N, C-alpha and C positions, 0 to 999 in steps of 0.2 A: 432672387430672392440667395441670401445666404444662408445652402442649408445646410447641414450638416455630416451630407454624404459625400462631399468631395476629396481632394487629398488630401491620404493621410501620416502622421509622422512616422508610424511603426507600422511593418508591412505584415504584422499580427492584425490587426483589426480590419476582417470583412466592409466590402460593400452592403448594404442594407438590402439590395437587389441582390445579391449572395445569399446571405441569411435568409433569405425567402426563397431560396432556391433548396437551397438544403432544409428549413422549413418541409417544403412538400415532399421533398426526397423522404425524409423523415417519414412524415406520418406515412407517405403510401408505400414505404415498406413493410409496416406495421399492419396498415389494412393486408396488404397483401400475404403478409403469413397468417394473419387473422388465427390466431392461438387460441386455444381451451385455456379457460380460467373456469378451476373447479371447487366447489366450495360454496356456490353462488348461496343455498338455501341458510350455509351455517352463517356466513356476511350479513344476509339480510335480518337473520334474530339478531345478533351481537349488536349492527347498527340498532339498530330499534333501541336496546335495551342501555347502550354508550347515549342516545343522546337521552332520553330516561331518563337518565344519571343526570344528563346537563341541563334539564329542567323544562327538556319537551314537552308540549302541551299540544293536543290538536286543535282545541279553537285558540291558539294564542298563536299558534305558529302553523296556519293553512296549508303553507304551499311545501314546508317541510310532511308535514301529515301527509298529501299527494303524492309528494317523492317517494317514500317508505310504502305507499301504498302498491306504488308502481313496479318500485322492486320488488315487493309479493308475489304482484302479478305474474312477472316475468319467469321469478324464479321456478313459481307452479306451473308455470308450461315447458323449464326445461332449467334444471338446477345447475347445470353443466352451460352457462353463460360463453358465446365465443366472445373475441376482443371486441370487437366492430361492436356490438352490444352493449359491454361493456364502457368500455367509450362515449357511445351514443349518450349514456343515463349519465357519467360522466359530464356531457356539455350541459346535460338538463339542471343537474347541481349547480353550475357554472353559473347558467342561465339563469335559472327562477329561484337558486337561493344565496348561494354569494352576491350577486346583483343585486342582493335585494333590498327595497327605501327602510328594510325591517331590519334593526340592529342586532336583534334575536336572532332573527331567520339567516340573517348575516354569519353568525357567529356559529350557530346550529349546521350551514354548511358548510362551512368551510373543517367543521368538526368529519361531518359525514367523506368529504370529497378525500381530507387524510385516511380517515379508515377503509373507503375504495380503496387508496394506491394502494394501502400497507396489504391491502388483500389479495391483490396481484402481485405485487413486489413476494410475499410469500410461499404463494403458491405456482405462480407460473411470469415469471418475469417479463416482460417486452422493453428491451432496451432500446427499440428502436423509437419507442412512444416516447421513454428515457429522454431519448437526443431530440425527439419533434419540439415534445414543451419545452425545453432549456431554450432552444431555439423562435421559440413562439415567443418563450419571454424575452426574449433581445429584440424579437423585433417589433412588440410591442412598445418596448423600451423606448428603443430606435427612435420610434412612428410620434412618440408624443412630444422627444425632444424637435423631430425635426418641426411637428407642428410650431413648438416654442417658436422658433427661429421663424419660422412664417408669419406667425401676427406679429411679430417683433420686430420684422421689416415689414410687414403692411403698416402697421401704425409710425414707426419713423418715418414712412414715402408719406403716408397720409399726413405727416404734420407739418408740411408745405417746405420746409428746407432738406428735406430727403436725408438728414443726419440723425445724430442721436439713438442708433440702431445698438450701440454699448448699453447704453441706461435701459434700455427695452427688454431686450436680451435678458440682461439682468435681473429685471421685473420679472421676467416672462420665469425664470429656473426658480425665483423666490418664490413663486404663486406654485411650485411643483411643490417646494421645499418642506413649504408651510400648509397644507392638508395630507392629511394623512391617508386620505383614501388615493390620491396623483403618488405618493410617494413610495406606498407601499411595495410595490414591483423590485425596491432600488438595493443593492445592498448598500453596508455601512460602508466600504469603501468609494462607492458610487458616489452616495451621497456624500462624502467629503467632499471630494472634488467639484459636486455642484455645490457644492459652498462655498469651497474657493473661486470657482467664477462669478460668486456673487460679489464677496468680498474683497476680490480684485488681489494682485501681488501690487509691493513697494514699486518694483516699474510701473506697473499700470495705473496706479495708483498718484503716481507722480504724475506720468501724463493728464491723468483727468485732471488734473488741479490745474495743472498749466492750462490746458486747452481751455478751463472754462476761464483763466484769471487775463487768459489775452489772445479771447477768440474774436475775430476780426468780428463777431456776429455782437456781440456788447453793446457795442456802441462808443466804444473807447479807440476804436480804429477805423472809424467810418473815413469813407472819403480812401481809404489806400488800399483799398481791394484790389488795386492792380497788380501787387506785389505778390499774391497768392500763386502766379508762374512761376516766380521763385521759390514760393514754399514747394510745389509740384516739382520741379529739379533736384529740390534738397531730396526728396524722396524716393525719385527714382535712379541719383546718383550718391548719395550717403553723403555731401557733401558741402559743410558746414559752411561755406563762402556763400550758400545760394543762401543762405536762409538770411533773409530780411528781416529786422525786427516786427515789421508790419505783418511778417507772416509766420513766424511762429506757429500764433496759437489754432492756425489751419494745420500746420503743420503736426502740432501735438494732437490735434483731434481726427487726422486721418490715423496716426498710429493708434489709438486708442480704440477709433473703429476696428482699425486690425486683428487687433488686439482680443477685443469683444472674439469678433470671429474665431481666430483660435483657440480660445481657451472653450466655448462652446464646442468647438469639434474638438477638443479633446475628451469632452464629457462624451460627445455621441463615437468615438472611436470605443473609447474604454465598455464603455454599454454592450456595443458591437460585440466586442473584441470576449467578452464575457467577463471584466472585473479585472481586466487587465490592462494595465495604463500604457498607451504608447509611449517609445523612447522622446525624452524630452529634447528641444532642438534648444541649442543656446539661441539669443540674438543675433541677427546678422550686424558682421562688421558696421554694414551702410546706418542701418537701427542704431547700432549702440553710438553709431558718430554723431547721429542727430540728437539723441538723448544727451548725449554731455556737453552738445553746443546749447539746447533749450534750458539745461538746468547753470550752466554758465553767466546763459542771458538771465536766468529766472529771479534771479536774486533769491531773498524768505521764501520760504518754502515751511507746510507742514512735514513732520518728519515721515520721513518712508518709509519704518517700521510699524506706522500707526494702521490698525485693520479695517477697515468698514464695518461696519455694523451692518445685520442684515435691514435693522429697520428703517435705513436711511435711504434703501432704493424702491424711488419707488418709482412712479408712471405720471407726470401730469396730467 
């Protein structure tokens, strides 16, 4: 599988496994300290009042009502809540309100969660928990992108030819972008990078056009597939002399697939690095030589500066 957790362009992007280790360590540190969060009784009263002002109704929003009742019960038993108890209640909000199928309960759940976080931050901040939540957000987004890459690779493999990973990956990222729920956790910069991966670069779009036009699977080059060995030599050596005309489509396709994996890796690395894009890497001299040779043989082609709209990316 062409996973997103391989070699990185920039050293600042941790692997998914290292992120998970940091996440576990941060949550463990918060639980070990387990500080007291004072003023739970005042928070409970303020939370109910704030939600009522936002349209909360016990009959319309039963899960929200149950959450507030649980909060009141805990506060009545002990107004000085320990961190672990507060964090357990936060998980309850996430699981039953923020993730609810009802839009109204989701909205009120987010308001309640934000109020709880503000209360903790203003009374007795737990920096370990802040670091843990940031690591958790990165892990979830990285796993989401890894899942997209897995699906794209599986779909491409099931197509019979083992190719077309590039279009499948773009379609998977497009699916995330088009879903408000799936894209909710990504930052503006991360979304821009994902859009770039879908629309493609000038070089990548030229290679896509060339691969479609001169691919040996279109029928135009049927009976001459033995030249693909020469195309492989071109990829390996960067020597355009190996580029027989019948093999250039296959070479372009191989470069397209590789560039798609790199673009997906860029997005994954940016997410794991907390929104910091790894240092860009220029095309290798070998790849540049191949592209020049393809351009020389390709004749007329669409302008390289034309961007591919999101709507044009689909999975057949």
